Structure formats: structure tokens, C-alpha cells
N, C-alpha and C positions, 0 to 999 in steps of 0.2 A: 292358931287363930279359930274362933268359932264359926261354924258353918252358918252361911246366910240363910237367913229366915225365907221358907218356902213363899212364893207369890201369894199362894192361896191362903196362907195364914195372915198376910200383911193387907191383902186388898179388900177384905170384907168387913170393914169397919162402917161406921155411920155415913161416911162420905159415900159408901157404896149406893146407898139408899137414893142418895141425890143424883148419883151418876144413872142410874136406872128409874127415875122417880115415875116414868110412865108406867112401869111394872108395879100398879097399884093393887090394894086391896080390893077395889072395884073390878079391875080386870081379872084379879085371881079369882073372884067369885064367879064372873062371866065364863072364864075358862073351865072351872070345876061344873058349871051348868053344861058347858058344851060336852064335856068327857062324859058326863052322867046321860046326857041325852043321846050321845052317840054309841053308848054302851062299852065305852073304852075303860070306865072303872064301874064296878056294881053299885047298886043302891044301898045294899047293906054288906057288911063284912067288915074283916080287921084290915086295916092298911097302914103301911109304914111309907111316909113321905121322905124318900132319902135325899138329903142336901136341902132342907126344908127353908132354909134362910129365916126370914122373920115370919113365916106363916102363912103368906098371902093364899097359898092354896090349902095348906093344913086346916085353918080355921073354918073356911066354908065346907070342907069335907066333913069336919065335925057336925057343923051346923046342920047338913043334910041328913044326919044320922048314922054315918060311917064311923065305925071304932077306929078313928085315925090317930096315929102317934107320929112325931116327927125326929129327925136326927140332923144336925149340922155341927160342923166344926167351930163355927164363929159364934163366941158368947155375945159379942156386940149385936148380932143379928138376932139371937135368941132372946136376948133381954129387951131388945126393941119391940119384938113381937109379943112380949110378955107370955112366953111359952112354957113357963115353969110349970111342972108336972104333965105336960102332955107332949114335951120333946127333951131329948138328951143331947148334951155336948159330946160328940164322939167322932173317929175318924171312918169314913165309909170303907176302909179296908179291913176294920175290925169292929163290925156291928154287934152292940151288946144286947142282942136279943137272942132268944132260944131258937134251936132248929124248928122249923116247920110252923112257925108261930103266925103268919100273915098269909091272907088270902091274896093280898095285893100288895107290890111295892111300886112306888112311882118315883121317876127321876126326872125333874121338869126344868125348862129354861137353861138347856145344854150345861148341866151340873156334872157331866161326865167328861174324861178326857183331861182333867187337871194336872195329873201327876207327870214327872219328867220321864217315866218309862212304862211300858206296856205291860209288864209284869204286875205293876201296881194296879192297872187298869182290869187285868184279869182277876186279880184278887177281889175286887169291888165286885164283879159280876159273880164270882163263886160265892161271896157272901150273900149276894141277893138270892141266888138259888138256894143256899143253905137256909136262910129263914123263911122262905116261901113254903107253903104246904104244896103236897104233890097235888099238881093240877092248877096251882097258884098262878097268878099272872103277874108279868112285869111291864110297865109301860115306861118306856125311855123316850124323851123328848129332845132331840139333838139337831144341830145345824145340818142342812143338806150341803155336804161340801162342794160339790160343783157350783152351785149358785152363790154360795158364801164366797168363795174364792173370786168368782167371775164378778161380783157386785161389790167387793170390798171398796170402801171409801177410804182413801188414804189419810185425809185430814178433816177434822171438823170443830167447829167451836160453838158452844152454847153458853149465852148469857142471859142471866136473869136473877133479879133480887139481889144484887151486889155479889153474885157468883159467877165466876168464869171457868168453863169446862172445856179443856182442849183435849182432843184425842188423836193419836196417830196409829194408823193400822196397817199392818203388813203381813204377807204369807210367808212362812219358813218352809219352802218346799221340800227341803232335806228332811226335816222333822215332822212334817205334815201339821203345822201349828198356826193358828191365827194369833198373832202377838198384837196387843194394844198397850200403848203407853198413854197414861193419863196424867194430866196437871189440873188441880183442883185448887183455885184460888178464891178465898173471900176476900172482899174488900176491905184493905188496910192490914191484912195478914200475909205472911210467907206462904207461898204454894206449898202443896202437898203433892207429891209424885209418887206413882206406882203402877205397876204394869198387869196384864193378865196373860196367860199363855194357855190356849186350849187345842188340844189336840183333835184334828178333824177325822171323821172316819167316813168312808164311802158306804153307801148300803151294803156293798158285798163285804167290806170289811167288819162292818158293825154286826152283820148277820154272822160272821165266822167267830167272832169273839162271844157273842151270845151262845152259839152252838157249843163251843168248846167249853162254855160254864156250865152245860146241861139245860139250856133253855131251848125250846123249839119256837122259831119265828112263826107266828101266825098272820101278822098283817103288818102293812106299812102305809101310813097317812101323811097328808101333807100339813097337817094341822090338828090342833086338840079337838076340833069339832068333827073329827072322822072324814074329812075330805079327801079325795083321792090323791095320791102322791104321784107327782111328775118330776122326773129326774131333772129335766131342764129348767124347770120354772118354781117348784116348791122350795120355799125358803127354809123349811124344816122337814125333818124326817122323824115320824111319831110311829115307834115301832112297839107292837105289842107281842109278847112272847111268853111261853108257858113252860112252867116247870114239868118235865116228864115224870 
């Protein structure tokens, strides 16, 4: 029997954009402006947006003057964003770019922790280090585990324009993963169902993974605007690390 397709290959189809419709191009532009204003990314230089999706951050990075390219595994999202020529379809564990090519690598909106084992997560970070120039910076935006677990909403329903989205969430403490089951129903059609499973990292765990990959943690913020990180209240942990 063929092995079941991994969740991260099934989940990122066009329905994904409806699920996260609030993650719009307008918000992407605002967040790029915040990162530029806070000095989290430079105003000039080469950037790889790792797991770029449909390009909601990649496009405004390029519009700002950055020499930015993207990478994502989902052809659906790459085609939706019309990213031909500026993004490649590839696995983050095997980045198809040369050693020392980028001044900055970004990984935004909790696009890390998808794989079923931590060896794979180590490989992703090793690839990040490899493609960064010496002194290059890695900016990773991930959930803050403590707040995410505490505030996890078990169930929600969203209805709009003939679409019903039901979501069920739980925390798998043994494997340190937030698991979300999604049911997507368009009026008059059979529901489509899929799930997401994302590994959470405490700040100490994430720092250890980054250090093991040859990156030096320089700062941790509570959001992409460079605000201060608070362990018990910040929903995000935005970490800036530097290649030695």
C-alpha cells in the first residue's frame, strides 16, 4: 500500500487561502513595512522567502527594492500568486540555491515545524545556514508555545458567502504539536476535509535548534513590528539569528 500523502502536501491548495483569508496581500504589505521599519530585514540586499506561499510578503519585498526570491512546495499557491520566475517549487529540506547566496532568509507565519521528526527540522535550518552569506541573517516568525497552548480554541465555525469552515484544534503534548482538523463546505457540494500538524518550539528549544545549525540568536521580538517579546503574553516569537 502506498504511503499516505503528508498533510503539508494536501493542505496547501486553493482552499487554504479561504481558510486564512485575513492573511491578505494588504496585510503582507503592512508586515513588510513593519519589518523594514524595525530593521528586521534590510532595505537592500538578497532575500530568500522560505515557504513563501502565494507571495504576500515576497511581492512587497521586491516592490521595496529588495532582490527577493521565494520557495514553496505548493504549486497551487505559487500559481495563485503568479510567482513564475521569482519563486521555485522545492522542499525546504533541499533548497536549490548556491552556498552563501543570500543576505537574508525569512520564514514567516509559522512555516516551520511541519515535518514529523526533528531531524527534518534540523535539515531545514542547516539549509538556511548553507545558503546564507557569512554574517547573513535569518528571520523566523513562529508561534509562542506557551500562549498558543493556553489560548487554544477547541472549535470554531466561520460562515460566509455560501462557505462554511469548521475547525477543531487540540494540543498533542507527547509530540509537542498543535493539530487542527478542518472541514470546508461550499453550499451544494460535498465537504473537503484535511488537517494541519505543526510542531511547537519553546524559545529555549528554538534557540537550541538554531545554534546547532550554526546560527547565533541575536534578538527575539513579540511580532514583526519589532515589539518586545513577553513569554506569557506574546502570541508570536520573531527570532533574528545570524550566520557565524
